[in-house]
N, C-alpha and C positions, 0 to 999 in steps of 0.2 A: 816464704821464698826459699828456694834451694840455691845455695851459693857454693860454687865450685871454683877450683883453680885449674886452668887448662893450658896445654901446650897447643897453640894455634899455629897456622902456617908460617907466621912471621914473628913468633916469640911467645912469651907467656902472658897470661891475663887472668883476672878474675871474671867470672861470668855467672849469670843467673840461668838456671836450667828450667826451661819451659816445656810443656807438653806432657804426655803420658805414654806409658808402654814403650814401644819401640820408636815412637815418633817424638824424639826429644831434640831440642834446639838449645845451643849455648849462645846467650846474649851478652855481649861484652860489657863489663862495668868499667867506667872511666877512672874512678878514684877509689877511696876506701870502701870496700864492699860491705863492711859491717856497720857503717854509720851513714844513713841516708844515701844509698848508692845512686849514682847517675850513670846513664847508659850512653855508649858511643854511637849506637845505631848499627854496629856491625854484628852479624850473627852467622852461625855455622850449624849445620846438622851435627849432632853429637858424634856421629860416626866419622866425621872429618877432623875431629880434634882428639887429643889424648887427655884423659883425666889424670890429675896429679893429686897428691894429698891436699886437702882443702886449704891448709895453712901449716905453719910450724909452731906448735904450742910452746909458750915460755916454759911450762912444766906439765908433766903428766902425773896425776895422782891416781894410783890404782887402789882398788878395794878388794881384798882377798876374802874368799869363803863367804860371799854374800848371798848365796843360794844354799839352803840347808842340804839339799841332795848332793850338791857338788862337794861340800865339806865332808859329807859322809862317805862319798865314793873314794876320797883320798885318806880316809881313816881319821878325820879330824872332827872335833866338836865345832858347832856353829858359834862364832864369837858373840859375846853379849854387846860389845861395841864394835864399830867398824874397824877392820884390820887394814891399816894403810901401808902402802909402799910407794916408792917413786920410780918412774921409768924415764930414762933420758930421752930428750927430743931427737937425738941422733938415731934412735931406733925407728923413727917414723918413715914409712914409705906409703905410696899411694896405691890406688886400684891397679890391678894387673901387673904390678911390680913383683919381683921375685923375693920370697922369703928364703934366706940363705942359711942352711943348717951348718952350725960350726962343727969342726972336726972333733972338738973336745967333748962333745955331748953325744950320748948314745940314744937319748930319747928327747925329742922336742915336740911339745904338744900344742895344738890349737886351743884357743879359748875365745869363742865368739862373745862379744859384749856390746851393750848399748853404751855409747860415750856421750857425756854431757859437756857442752862447750860453755865456758863462763863468759858472761857479757860484762856487767858492771864490776863484779868482783868486790873485794873488801875483806874486812876482818870481823869476826863474831857476827855473822849473818844469821839471824834467827830463821828457823824453818818456815815460819809464817811469811817471810819475805824472800824465800829462796827462789820462787818462780821469777821474781823480778830481776834476779841476778843472772839468769840463764839467757844466753844468746840463742842457743838452739841445740840440736842433737845430731850426732853422726854415728857411724858404726866403727868398731875397732876389733882387732884380733890381738889379744894379749898373749902373743907367742911366748912360750916358757920352756926352757931346758929343764925338764922335770928332774932328771938325775942330779943336775947341779944344784937345783933348789933344795933337794933333800940332803945332799952331801955338804953343802956350804952352811946350812943352818940359818941362812938369811937369803934374801931373794934378789939382790942387786945384779949379780952376774947372770943368774938364770933368766932374768927378764930384760936385761940391758943390752944384749947384742944388737948390732946394726941389723936393720930390717925386721926387728921383733915387735914393731907396733904399726901394722897397716891401719890406715885411717881413710875413711871416705864412704861413699863416692862424693858426697857433698855434705853441707850443713843445712839442715832444714830448720828454719827459724820459727816456724809455726807448728809446734809438735808437742803433744801431751805424752810423756813417757810412762804414765801411771800403769797402763795395762795393755801392752802390745806383745805380739808374738815375736820370739827370737829363735832363729834356727841356723844351725851350721851344717854344711854338707861337705864331704870330702869325695871328690870324683863322682859327684851326683848322689852319694849315699848320705842320708840324714844321720847325723851323729849327735846333735844337740837339738832339743825341741822343747821350749818352755815359754813362759810369759814373764814380763817384767813385774807383774803383780806378785810374783813369788820372791822378789827381793826381800831379804831379811831387814835391810835398812834402806828405805826408799830414798828417792833423789833429794827431797827437802831435808831429810835427816842427815844425809851425807854432806850436803853443803853446810849445814849448821855445824856438824862435827869437824869437818876438815878446816873450815874457816876459824874455828876456835883454836886450831893448832898453828895454821900458817895463813898468811894473807893470800887470797885468791886474786889473780890478776886477769885482765881481759885476755881471752883466748886460751887460758889454761884449760886442760882437758881432764875430766874425771871419768875413769873407767869404772863402771858401776858393779862389775863382778860377772862371773860366767856361770851358766847353768851346768847341771850334771851332763856327762857324756864326753868330757874331754878325752883326747886320745892322741897318739903319736902321728907325726907327719913323716913322709918319706920323699926323697927327691923324685921329681917327675909327677907328683900329685898336684891337684888343684883344690884349694879350699875356698868356700864361699860362705859368708855370714850374711843372713838376711834379717832385717828388722822391719816388721810390719809398718808401713807408712814412710819408711826411710829409703828403702831400696836394698841393693845387694852389693857387698864388698867382696871382690874375688881376687885371689892372688895365686900365683904358681909357686912351686917349691923347688929349690935347687940346693947346691952345696957351695960353700965358700972355697 
């Protein structure tokens, strides 16, 4: 099931997204969309509602340098263990919302990523049980002020600005992230083109490692890493991240 959050004509709602291609319909969910959802019977063509970020994660755990070619393009060695960082949930925006470039940075990069949404959660989850702890997957753009990342020596400010974590367009609850294509385009030009099979540390390994450090809660999000090809964004551009089987997350770029 594809679960989205929408702005409908008379307010906000969770909805299941049905259909394919350009013929998509938002079907309103009455209660908790992530636990045995029930439907109200109301529906709208997707073109008549606005997609929002699917939900607000309790926490966002990022994984750095998880594609060997991306580590190399920035002059870094690939880490032997997952390299973790946290991103504040105040950075989250939804599809078609504007990424706002801060005045204090001279280079802000896109980083298209597969995002994993935690379902059951817990502590010390073995890789063999990781699949059972996943609610589903969505798409993320781990926007990063590259110059601040380099000058600060740590990543909190560089990755933590408001609007620096677009999420969406929905959560797909029936999805195998093992080997799918991931592509980022800026103004229609392909900048990143890879597959999740190139992850240095795959999703079950990430869940095992992260949960050995911190308890994972329902709806926590794990950003699994970005492929090679990252690059700067400028005001007026449009950036789109596509994950095979999930859809496309598109955002415009402006200035604060």
